[in-house]
MARTORVEX-438297 format. One line per 4 residues: for each residue x, y, z of N, C-alpha, C. Coordinates in pm, whole numbers. Layout:
X Y Z X Y Z X Y Z ~ ...
//
This chain:
-836 -1051 7053 -783 -918 7031 -633 -919 7052 ~ -558 -847 6968 -413 -855 6969 -350 -737 7042 ~ -309 -757 7168 -222 -664 7238 -274 -520 7233 ~ -403 -504 7268 -465 -372 7259 -394 -269 7345
-345 -310 7462 -291 -212 7557 -149 -169 7526 ~ -84 -232 7428 55 -202 7399 70 -63 7337 ~ 99 37 7422 121 172 7374 -5 249 7342 ~ -122 193 7365 -249 260 7334 -310 309 7465
-334 437 7479 -385 490 7607 -529 448 7634 ~ -566 449 7760 -701 413 7798 -802 522 7763 ~ -755 646 7756 -844 756 7717 -782 834 7602 ~ -865 914 7535 -820 986 7417 -888 1122 7410
-835 1206 7325 -897 1334 7296 -999 1315 7183 ~ -1113 1381 7195 -1220 1364 7097 -1311 1485 7099 ~ -1382 1507 6989 -1490 1605 6983 -1621 1528 6993 ~ -1700 1559 7095 -1819 1481 7128 -1944 1566 7109
-2039 1515 7034 -2170 1579 7019 -2259 1531 7133 ~ -2306 1625 7216 -2381 1587 7336 -2532 1585 7315 ~ -2582 1662 7218 -2724 1663 7184 -2741 1751 7061 ~ -2862 1751 7003 -2890 1841 6892 -2886 1985 6940
-2834 2073 6852 -2833 2213 6888 -2721 2289 6821 ~ -2676 2396 6886 -2575 2483 6831 -2435 2428 6848 ~ -2337 2512 6813 -2197 2471 6820 -2155 2434 6963 ~ -2225 2489 7061 -2191 2461 7201 -2218 2316 7238
-2289 2243 7154 -2317 2101 7182 -2201 2012 7140 ~ -2100 2071 7077 -1978 1998 7042 -1872 2028 7148 ~ -1831 1926 7222 -1737 1943 7332 -1605 1875 7298 ~ -1495 1949 7313 -1362 1890 7300 -1322 1836 7437
-1304 1704 7445 -1271 1640 7572 -1137 1569 7559 ~ -1068 1554 7671 -936 1492 7670 -932 1358 7741 ~ -1048 1310 7786 -1051 1186 7864 -1163 1092 7820 ~ -1191 1091 7690 -1295 1001 7638 -1236 860 7631
-1311 758 7672 -1256 621 7670 -1215 579 7529 ~ -1094 529 7517 -1047 478 7388 -1123 352 7354 ~ -1183 342 7235 -1261 222 7201 -1171 101 7181 ~ -1227 -16 7204 -1155 -141 7181 -1221 -218 7068
-1143 -274 6976 -1203 -348 6864 -1262 -480 6909 ~ -1383 -506 6865 -1448 -634 6890 -1422 -727 6772 ~ -1483 -844 6775 -1462 -943 6667 -1494 -880 6532 ~ -1402 -897 6436 -1423 -846 6301 -1395 -698 6285
-1339 -634 6388 -1315 -490 6383 -1166 -459 6393 ~ -1132 -335 6354 -995 -287 6369 -998 -152 6440 ~ -891 -125 6515 -875 5 6580 -777 88 6500 ~ -820 210 6465 -734 302 6391 -682 411 6484
-556 444 6469 -507 571 6517 -537 672 6407 ~ -626 766 6437 -674 860 6336 -566 962 6304 ~ -542 983 6174 -448 1085 6128 -519 1206 6068 ~ -638 1185 6011 -710 1295 5946 -856 1255 5928
-944 1356 5930 -1087 1329 5908 -1149 1450 5840 ~ -1210 1428 5724 -1269 1535 5646 -1404 1580 5700 ~ -1438 1707 5678 -1564 1765 5725 -1669 1758 5615 ~ -1797 1744 5657 -1907 1731 5563 -2031 1805 5613
-2118 1842 5518 -2244 1907 5554 -2325 1824 5653 ~ -2321 1693 5638 -2401 1606 5723 -2365 1624 5870 ~ -2238 1653 5898 -2198 1678 6037 -2281 1793 6096 ~ -2295 1899 6018 -2366 2018 6066 -2515 1989 6079
-2572 1927 5978 -2717 1905 5978 -2759 1806 6086 ~ -2675 1705 6113 -2706 1612 6221 -2697 1685 6356 ~ -2593 1766 6372 -2583 1844 6497 -2709 1928 6517 ~ -2755 1992 6412 -2872 2079 6421 -3003 2001 6428
-3001 1873 6394 -3126 1797 6385 -3213 1848 6273 ~ -3149 1880 6158 -3215 1957 6052 -3281 1871 5944 ~ -3303 1744 5969 -3352 1656 5863 -3505 1642 5859 ~ -3575 1689 5961 -3720 1681 5958 -3770 1537 5955
-3900 1525 5938 -3964 1394 5923 -4060 1400 5805 ~ -4110 1285 5764 -4208 1283 5655 -4333 1362 5693 ~ -4367 1360 5821 -4488 1428 5866 -4465 1578 5889 ~ -4343 1615 5929 -4314 1755 5963 -4173 1790 5919
-4159 1862 5806 -4026 1894 5756 -3945 1983 5848 ~ -4011 2047 5945 -3941 2135 6037 -3909 2070 6171 ~ -3941 1943 6187 -3915 1874 6312 -3765 1855 6332 ~ -3720 1859 6458 -3581 1828 6491 -3564 1677 6480
-3481 1637 6385 -3466 1494 6358 -3331 1470 6295 ~ -3278 1351 6315 -3146 1319 6261 -3157 1264 6119 ~ -3042 1222 6068 -3026 1187 5927 -3109 1066 5884 ~ -3123 969 5970 -3179 841 5928 -3329 836 5953
-3405 817 5847 -3549 799 5860 -3577 657 5910 ~ -3686 641 5982 -3717 510 6036 -3659 495 6176 ~ -3613 376 6208 -3561 347 6341 -3439 434 6371 ~ -3441 513 6479 -3327 601 6508 -3205 521 6553
-3088 568 6511 -2963 504 6551 -2865 601 6613 ~ -2895 730 6607 -2807 829 6669 -2834 835 6818 ~ -2732 811 6899 -2741 826 7043 -2630 922 7088 ~ -2651 982 7205 -2554 1077 7259 -2491 1020 7386
-2365 1049 7410 -2276 1130 7327 -2232 1054 7202 ~ -2202 1128 7095 -2160 1068 6969 -2038 1143 6915 ~ -1939 1067 6872 -1825 1123 6800 -1858 1118 6652 ~ -1869 1235 6588 -1898 1239 6446 -1769 1221 6366
-1779 1237 6235 -1662 1227 6149 -1664 1102 6063 ~ -1690 1119 5932 -1705 1007 5841 -1581 979 5757 ~ -1509 1083 5718 -1399 1069 5621 -1266 1043 5690 ~ -1253 924 5747 -1140 896 5835 -1026 826 5760
-906 874 5786 -783 809 5740 -693 787 5861 ~ -637 670 5871 -551 641 5985 -476 512 5968 ~ -406 471 6074 -325 350 6074 -386 248 6169 ~ -398 125 6125 -449 18 6210 -346 -13 6318
-388 -4 6444 -296 -27 6556 -335 -147 6642 ~ -455 -200 6621 -498 -320 6693 -615 -382 6616 ~ -636 -511 6638 -743 -582 6567 -822 -667 6666 ~ -947 -692 6631 -1031 -779 6710 -1018 -924 6666
-1086 -1011 6739 -1083 -1154 6706 -1131 -1177 6563 ~ -1062 -1268 6495 -1098 -1302 6359 -1034 -1215 6253 ~ -957 -1115 6294 -889 -1028 6199 -739 -1059 6202 ~ -681 -1078 6084 -539 -1112 6074 -454 -998 6130
-362 -1033 6221 -276 -931 6282 -181 -867 6181 ~ -169 -925 6062 -87 -862 5957 -142 -725 5916 ~ -267 -699 5950 -326 -570 5913 -272 -456 6001 ~ -215 -488 6115 -160 -384 6201 -47 -313 6127
-53 -182 6127 46 -99 6057 1 -48 5923 ~ -111 -100 5870 -159 -54 5740 -224 84 5752 ~ -193 173 5656 -266 298 5646 -391 274 5563 ~ -507 321 5611 -633 289 5544 -721 414 5532
-806 411 5431 -917 504 5416 -1043 430 5454 ~ -1127 489 5536 -1246 422 5586 -1364 444 5492 ~ -1427 335 5450 -1559 344 5388 -1656 370 5502 ~ -1718 487 5502 -1799 531 5616 -1936 464 5623
-1975 390 5521 -2110 334 5516 -2125 213 5608 ~ -2236 210 5681 -2277 92 5755 -2389 29 5673 ~ -2357 -78 5603 -2449 -129 5500 -2567 -207 5556 ~ -2549 -281 5663 -2656 -357 5728 -2717 -466 5641
-2655 -497 5528 -2703 -603 5440 -2589 -643 5348 ~ -2597 -763 5294 -2494 -809 5199 -2527 -772 5056 ~ -2642 -709 5034 -2684 -674 4898 -2642 -531 4865 ~ -2678 -485 4744 -2651 -347 4703 -2761 -251 4746
-2863 -302 4815 -2970 -213 4861 -2916 -117 4967 ~ -2953 9 4954 -2914 110 5052 -3034 155 5136 ~ -3141 75 5135 -3264 114 5204 -3245 121 5355 ~ -3154 41 5410 -3136 35 5555 -2997 84 5595
-2941 175 5517 -2802 215 5538 -2789 313 5654 ~ -2671 314 5714 -2635 409 5818 -2491 449 5790 ~ -2430 529 5878 -2292 564 5852 -2212 584 5980 ~ -2081 564 5967 -1988 582 6078 -1978 732 6107
-1997 766 6233 -2010 906 6272 -2153 943 6303 ~ -2244 845 6284 -2386 864 6313 -2441 744 6389 ~ -2438 627 6326 -2486 505 6392 -2382 445 6486 ~ -2259 487 6473 -2150 450 6563 -2046 561 6557
-1953 562 6653 -1857 671 6662 -1765 675 6542 ~ -1727 800 6504 -1644 822 6387 -1507 878 6422 ~ -1453 960 6330 -1312 993 6330 -1270 1126 6387 ~ -1360 1202 6452 -1317 1327 6516 -1261 1294 6655
-1154 1216 6654 -1094 1166 6777 -955 1113 6745 ~ -882 1076 6849 -748 1021 6827 -752 875 6783 ~ -861 805 6819 -876 665 6780 -1020 640 6736 ~ -1037 538 6652 -1169 504 6599 -1172 356 6566
-1281 288 6601 -1300 148 6567 -1398 136 6451 ~ -1362 55 6350 -1449 32 6235 -1446 -116 6198 ~ -1549 -165 6129 -1541 -303 6078 -1421 -320 5985 ~ -1358 -437 5991 -1241 -459 5908 -1270 -434 5760
-1388 -477 5714 -1421 -463 5572 -1432 -318 5529 ~ -1446 -225 5624 -1458 -84 5590 -1323 -13 5584 ~ -1216 -85 5619 -1082 -25 5623 -1007 -65 5496 ~ -990 32 5403 -936 4 5270 -797 64 5253
-703 -22 5218 -571 28 5178 -583 91 5039 ~ -521 206 5021 -524 276 4894 -380 301 4851 ~ -346 256 4731 -209 267 4680 -190 407 4622 ~ -144 498 4707 -126 638 4665 -20 704 4751
45 805 4694 142 884 4768 78 1006 4833 ~ -53 1020 4824 -119 1135 4885 -95 1138 5035 ~ -98 1258 5091 -89 1273 5236 -217 1223 5301 ~ -213 1205 5432 -332 1163 5506 -446 1262 5486
-415 1391 5496 -520 1492 5482 -578 1492 5341 ~ -495 1474 5240 -546 1467 5102 -637 1347 5084 ~ -596 1233 5137 -678 1113 5122 -811 1126 5195 ~ -813 1205 5302 -936 1225 5379 -1035 1318 5311
-1004 1370 5194 -1098 1457 5122 -1198 1379 5038 ~ -1178 1250 5020 -1251 1179 4915 -1381 1110 4958 ~ -1378 1027 5059 -1476 918 5067 -1620 964 5068 ~ -1658 1046 5163 -1800 1084 5173 -1847 1159 5049
-1775 1263 5010 -1818 1345 4898 -1815 1269 4766 ~ -1707 1199 4740 -1692 1135 4610 -1774 1007 4599 ~ -1789 934 4709 -1878 817 4704 -2022 861 4681 ~ -2061 968 4750 -2195 1024 4726 -2211 1066 4580
-2110 1135 4526 -2117 1180 4388 -2120 1066 4288 ~ -2037 965 4310 -2034 851 4218 -2168 777 4217 ~ -2228 763 4334 -2358 696 4339 -2466 781 4272 ~ -2459 912 4285 -2553 999 4213 -2544 976 4063
-2423 970 4011 -2404 949 3868 -2450 809 3826 ~ -2429 712 3912 -2476 576 3883 -2628 571 3883 ~ -2690 636 3981 -2837 637 3988 -2897 699 3861 ~ -2833 804 3812 -2882 872 3692 -2830 810 3563
-2751 703 3575 -2697 629 3459 -2624 722 3362 ~ -2537 805 3416 -2464 902 3334 -2364 829 3246 ~ -2367 860 3117 -2281 793 3020 -2186 892 2954 ~ -2092 837 2882 -1994 917 2811 -2062 1017 2718
-2010 1138 2714 -2054 1249 2629 -2186 1311 2673 ~ -2251 1263 2779 -2373 1327 2825 -2341 1456 2899 ~ -2432 1553 2890 -2416 1682 2955 -2482 1678 3093 ~ -2405 1718 3195 -2452 1713 3333 -2437 1850 3395
-2547 1905 3447 -2544 2033 3518 -2535 2004 3667 ~ -2433 2061 3734 -2405 2033 3874 -2425 2161 3954 ~ -2516 2159 4051 -2534 2274 4139 -2448 2256 4264 ~ -2422 2365 4334 -2335 2358 4451 -2198 2304 4416
-2147 2344 4300 -2029 2278 4244 -1900 2310 4316 ~ -1897 2411 4400 -1773 2442 4471 -1757 2364 4601 ~ -1863 2298 4646 -1856 2220 4769 -1788 2086 4749 ~ -1781 2008 4856 -1712 1880 4849 -1773 1784 4749
-1905 1762 4756 -1971 1671 4662 -1972 1732 4523 ~ -2003 1861 4513 -2012 1925 4382 -1881 1923 4306 ~ -1772 1961 4373 -1642 1958 4305 -1599 1815 4273 ~ -1639 1721 4361 -1616 1580 4329 -1691 1537 4205
-1816 1582 4191 -1897 1545 4074 -1833 1595 3945 ~ -1774 1714 3949 -1708 1765 3828 -1599 1667 3783 ~ -1516 1624 3876 -1408 1531 3842 -1461 1394 3804 ~ -1563 1348 3875 -1618 1214 3849 -1687 1207 3713
-1750 1316 3672 -1805 1321 3536 -1694 1302 3433 ~ -1586 1375 3449 -1474 1363 3355 -1414 1223 3359 ~ -1413 1160 3476 -1355 1026 3487 -1431 924 3402 ~ -1562 947 3382 -1641 854 3300 -1672 911 3162
-1614 1025 3128 -1628 1081 2994 -1750 1167 2973 ~ -1821 1203 3080 -1934 1294 3069 -1885 1439 3074 ~ -1973 1533 3040 -1935 1673 3027 -2005 1753 3138 ~ -1928 1801 3238 -1989 1871 3351 -1998 2022 3330
-2113 2079 3364 -2133 2224 3370 -2161 2259 3516 ~ -2089 2359 3567 -2090 2386 3710 -2166 2514 3743 ~ -2257 2507 3840 -2327 2623 3894 -2260 2659 4025 ~ -2217 2785 4038 -2139 2823 4155 -2160 2969 4189
-2106 3010 4304 -2112 3149 4345 -2002 3231 4280 ~ -2013 3363 4287 -1913 3451 4225 -1773 3428 4283 ~ -1675 3435 4195 -1536 3423 4236 -1479 3283 4235 ~ -1563 3184 4210 -1517 3045 4214 -1514 2980 4075
-1544 3058 3974 -1560 3002 3839 -1430 2941 3787 ~ -1319 3014 3795 -1195 2965 3737 -1147 2838 3804 ~ -1163 2830 3934 -1119 2709 4005 -1195 2586 3956 ~ -1321 2602 3922 -1400 2489 3871 -1362 2455 3728
-1331 2556 3649 -1280 2528 3514 -1148 2452 3522 ~ -1067 2487 3621 -935 2423 3635 -946 2275 3669 ~ -1055 2233 3736 -1068 2091 3772 -1153 2012 3672 ~ -1198 2079 3565 -1264 2002 3460 -1400 2047 3415
-1456 2151 3475 -1587 2199 3428 -1576 2250 3285 ~ -1672 2214 3203 -1676 2261 3064 -1703 2411 3059 ~ -1791 2456 3147 -1826 2597 3161 -1895 2615 3295 ~ -1910 2741 3337 -1974 2768 3465 -2092 2862 3447
-2186 2853 3541 -2299 2946 3550 -2292 3007 3689 ~ -2287 3138 3697 -2274 3207 3826 -2411 3237 3883 ~ -2435 3188 4004 -2562 3213 4071 -2582 3362 4099 ~ -2709 3404 4095 -2744 3538 4138 -2718 3647 4035
-2691 3608 3913 -2668 3708 3808 -2772 3692 3698 ~ -2883 3763 3714 -2989 3758 3614 -3073 3633 3623 ~ -3143 3605 3516 -3233 3491 3509 -3153 3362 3500 ~ -3168 3276 3601 -3086 3155 3609 -3113 3061 3491
-3238 3035 3463 -3272 2941 3356 -3217 2989 3222 ~ -3228 3116 3196 -3176 3170 3071 -3023 3163 3067 ~ -2959 3185 3181 -2812 3178 3187 -2763 3037 3155 ~ -2833 2936 3204 -2794 2798 3174 -2812 2769 3026
-2921 2815 2969 -2945 2789 2826 -2837 2855 2740 ~ -2797 2977 2777 -2690 3043 2701 -2559 2965 2713 ~ -2533 2911 2831 -2406 2842 2855 -2399 2710 2780 ~ -2505 2635 2781 -2506 2503 2717 -2533 2514 2567
-2600 2619 2527 -2630 2638 2386 -2737 2543 2336 ~ -2717 2490 2217 -2817 2404 2156 -2810 2260 2204 ~ -2712 2228 2286 -2697 2090 2332 -2807 2055 2431 ~ -2849 1930 2436 -2950 1889 2534 -2888 1878 2673
-2966 1906 2776 -2923 1881 2913 -2976 1744 2954 ~ -2886 1648 2965 -2926 1510 2992 -2956 1484 3138 ~ -2873 1542 3227 -2882 1511 3370 -2859 1637 3451 ~ -2937 1653 3558 -2910 1753 3661 -2869 1678 3787
-2751 1711 3842 -2706 1659 3971 -2715 1774 4070 ~ -2819 1772 4152 -2857 1889 4232 -2823 1867 4379 ~ -2754 1967 4437 -2722 1966 4580 -2779 2089 4650 ~ -2858 2169 4576 -2904 2298 4627 -3055 2303 4647
-3132 2265 4545 -3279 2266 4549 -3330 2408 4578 ~ -3425 2423 4671 -3484 2554 4697 -3552 2610 4573 ~ -3540 2740 4552 -3604 2805 4438 -3544 2763 4305 ~ -3429 2703 4310 -3363 2660 4187 -3424 2532 4129
-3502 2459 4209 -3551 2329 4167 -3636 2336 4041 ~ -3734 2426 4037 -3825 2432 3923 -3752 2461 3792 ~ -3665 2564 3785 -3593 2584 3659 -3502 2467 3623 ~ -3446 2399 3721 -3362 2283 3690 -3443 2174 3619
-3561 2148 3670 -3647 2048 3606 -3690 2095 3467 ~ -3720 2223 3454 -3760 2277 3324 -3648 2265 3220 ~ -3524 2275 3264 -3410 2273 3172 -3382 2135 3114 ~ -3424 2031 3182 -3393 1895 3135 -3459 1866 3000
-3390 1794 2917 -3447 1748 2791 -3556 1644 2819 ~ -3644 1616 2724 -3736 1504 2739 -3658 1374 2767 ~ -3708 1297 2862 -3644 1176 2912 -3513 1205 2986 ~ -3497 1329 3032 -3381 1363 3114 -3395 1308 3254
-3285 1316 3330 -3283 1259 3464 -3235 1364 3565 ~ -3305 1371 3675 -3270 1460 3786 -3232 1373 3905 ~ -3119 1405 3970 -3077 1330 4088 -3031 1429 4194 ~ -3068 1404 4319 -3032 1493 4428 -2976 1414 4546
-2880 1477 4615 -2827 1422 4740 -2817 1531 4845 ~ -2887 1643 4825 -2881 1752 4920 -2974 1863 4882 ~ -3000 1952 4977 -3095 2061 4953 -3057 2180 5039 ~ -2937 2235 5017 -2884 2336 5107 -2960 2468 5098
-3034 2491 4990 -3112 2614 4977 -3258 2595 5017 ~ -3297 2475 5056 -3434 2451 5099 -3484 2316 5051 ~ -3532 2230 5141 -3573 2095 5104 -3715 2083 5051 ~ -3799 2182 5077 -3939 2175 5032 -3951 2258 4905
-3987 2191 4795 -3984 2255 4663 -4119 2240 4593 ~ -4135 2315 4483 -4257 2309 4402 -4230 2226 4277 ~ -4313 2128 4253 -4301 2044 4134 -4434 2040 4060 ~ -4433 2083 3935 -4550 2069 3849 -4541 1930 3786
-4626 1839 3831 -4620 1701 3784 -4645 1690 3634 ~ -4709 1789 3575 -4731 1784 3431 -4597 1793 3357 ~ -4506 1875 3408 -4373 1881 3346 -4306 1745 3355 ~ -4320 1681 3468 -4256 1551 3488 -4311 1445 3394
-4444 1435 3387 -4497 1324 3306 -4501 1355 3158 ~ -4520 1481 3119 -4523 1512 2976 -4384 1503 2913 ~ -4278 1526 2994 -4141 1515 2943 -4079 1379 2975 ~ -4154 1290 3040 -4103 1156 3074 -3974 1164 3155
-3973 1252 3254 -3854 1272 3334 -3840 1166 3442 ~ -3716 1146 3487 -3687 1060 3600 -3634 1146 3714 ~ -3684 1123 3835 -3635 1192 3954 -3576 1089 4050 ~ -3451 1108 4090 -3382 1011 4175 -3334 1076 4303
-3360 1011 4414 -3296 1046 4540 -3174 959 4559 ~ -3071 1014 4623 -2946 940 4635 -2875 979 4764 ~ -2818 883 4832 -2741 910 4953 -2636 802 4970 ~ -2513 844 4998 -2401 753 5014 -2377 674 4887
-2338 547 4896 -2307 471 4778 -2286 325 4809 ~ -2275 245 4706 -2261 100 4721 -2114 62 4737 ~ -2092 -64 4771 -1954 -115 4778 -1887 -107 4641 ~ -1963 -131 4536 -1907 -123 4401 -1864 18 4367
-1943 118 4407 -1904 257 4384 -1778 291 4462 ~ -1763 235 4582 -1641 257 4660 -1520 199 4589 ~ -1535 79 4532 -1424 19 4458 -1384 105 4339 ~ -1484 160 4270 -1453 250 4157 -1380 375 4207
-1423 427 4321 -1359 545 4377 -1212 518 4408 ~ -1183 406 4471 -1044 370 4501 -963 359 4372 ~ -1023 300 4269 -953 287 4140 -924 424 4080 ~ -1018 516 4088 -996 651 4037 -881 719 4111
-875 701 4243 -767 761 4322 -633 702 4281 ~ -628 570 4273 -502 502 4246 -450 528 4105 ~ -540 552 4011 -498 578 3873 -484 727 3841 ~ -510 811 3940 -494 954 3921 -604 1021 3842
-720 954 3825 -830 1016 3750 -897 1128 3828 ~ -885 1126 3961 -938 1234 4044 -829 1282 4136 ~ -834 1411 4170 -731 1474 4250 -792 1529 4378 ~ -715 1531 4487 -767 1589 4611 -780 1740 4600
-886 1794 4659 -907 1938 4663 -907 1979 4810 ~ -789 1981 4868 -772 2012 5010 -749 2161 5026 ~ -846 2228 5087 -833 2373 5106 -754 2407 5231 ~ -782 2339 5344 -716 2374 5469 -728 2259 5568
-634 2257 5663 -639 2162 5774 -651 2238 5906 ~ -708 2170 6006 -728 2228 6138 -692 2126 6245 ~ -645 2173 6358 -625 2086 6473 -760 2042 6529 ~ -766 1920 6579 -888 1872 6642 -931 1965 6755
-835 2020 6827 -866 2107 6941 -927 2240 6899 ~ -919 2274 6770 -980 2397 6720 -1101 2365 6632 ~ -1176 2265 6673 -1285 2214 6592 -1393 2320 6567 ~ -1424 2400 6668 -1528 2502 6650 -1490 2599 6539
-1365 2638 6533 -1321 2728 6426 -1331 2659 6291 ~ -1295 2531 6288 -1303 2455 6163 -1446 2449 6111 ~ -1541 2418 6199 -1679 2407 6153 -1738 2545 6120 ~ -1696 2648 6190 -1740 2784 6155 -1693 2821 6015
-1567 2793 5984 -1515 2820 5850 -1585 2734 5746 ~ -1616 2610 5783 -1685 2520 5690 -1823 2576 5655 ~ -1897 2622 5753 -2031 2674 5730 -2029 2798 5643 ~ -1921 2876 5652 -1911 3000 5574 -1901 2975 5424
-1854 2858 5383 -1851 2817 5242 -1771 2913 5153 ~ -1662 2966 5205 -1581 3059 5127 -1461 2990 5063 ~ -1474 2862 5035 -1363 2783 4983 -1416 2685 4878 ~ -1323 2618 4810 -1358 2514 4714 -1291 2385 4760
-1368 2277 4761 -1311 2148 4799 -1344 2112 4942 ~ -1240 2076 5020 -1262 2016 5151 -1176 2080 5260 ~ -1230 2079 5382 -1156 2109 5503 -1136 1979 5580 ~ -1020 1965 5642 -985 1841 5711 -936 1872 5852
-982 1793 5948 -941 1804 6088 -842 1694 6119 ~ -738 1727 6196 -635 1630 6232 -611 1634 6383 ~ -599 1516 6447 -556 1517 6587 -430 1602 6603 ~ -423 1675 6712 -317 1774 6728 -178 1715 6706
-156 1593 6752 -22 1535 6742 16 1497 6599 ~ -84 1492 6509 -57 1461 6368 -75 1582 6277 ~ -103 1698 6338 -140 1813 6259 -26 1860 6168 ~ -61 1884 6041 27 1947 5944 -52 2057 5875
0 2178 5880 -74 2293 5830 -85 2292 5679 ~ -207 2315 5628 -233 2339 5486 -327 2457 5479 ~ -288 2560 5407 -374 2678 5389 -365 2722 5244
//
């Protein structure tokens, strides 16, 4: 390890999740031990960390189990990896300030975006995947240790907070599109389009030449058109299925990229063309849905579950950032010390894009 103690404090400020439950289970502490990088790892001084739905659902234990959808359970099915206390935060951007054994000291000083995935295998299989901020401590702190291979330099003039809007949402979105094999000129209906993953999907569809149609709440339509949606469908205004048909017209609906589910699931499946593909990475309106299997088999539909993304999808994401094919959608920044307010605003969903938390000493206001 290279000179870990040089200017790096023994303790740090962090937001710590102490157990499943309400917002009171998130504690802002000023004396959490600063982590030290082990072999193959790097220590980051965190500059910014983006917020995600998974932070909230893990805190609440809202993932259920195969046997009981209402059970208090964390994100990862199978062998549990979440232990308390845990520092959450997946979308970390920071500067490497120390390295563990086996890591070239030339990496010290590099600004990096963290690939939050803990792959647990050298293959593209995501069957045993975990993530930073769940299986190990993440970026809601002044310092964070990650494997060297997860620390990616990105050639961009974006600010730290802007760069912290991408990884979790856009990697998830890119993998959804890969799972559904979305191709140029195909029509894709995106639910929850104003959120981090949804707004990312709109841009990612355009990056590969597909045509995105966005489902959103009232008042957010123009913002989605501005980032590339072909047209929008406003939730809660009349018959949803009929509204989508009017919007798309005579064109076939090739793919549904769904982040909402709930009562919307059945009409979404009905809207797909024969041999269409449905892919989901979230269920914010309800995870238990009704499926008429006759619709599925008579229309030869494909249903895909998707979570996180592969190393290849991450490389594509970095390329999109560096070539300007996707733009940051940074709505606001918050001090780490005001984390409760940040997560309260996040849950309210009255914004488009991403909210980002910054350690107080690096805070720069964006509203």
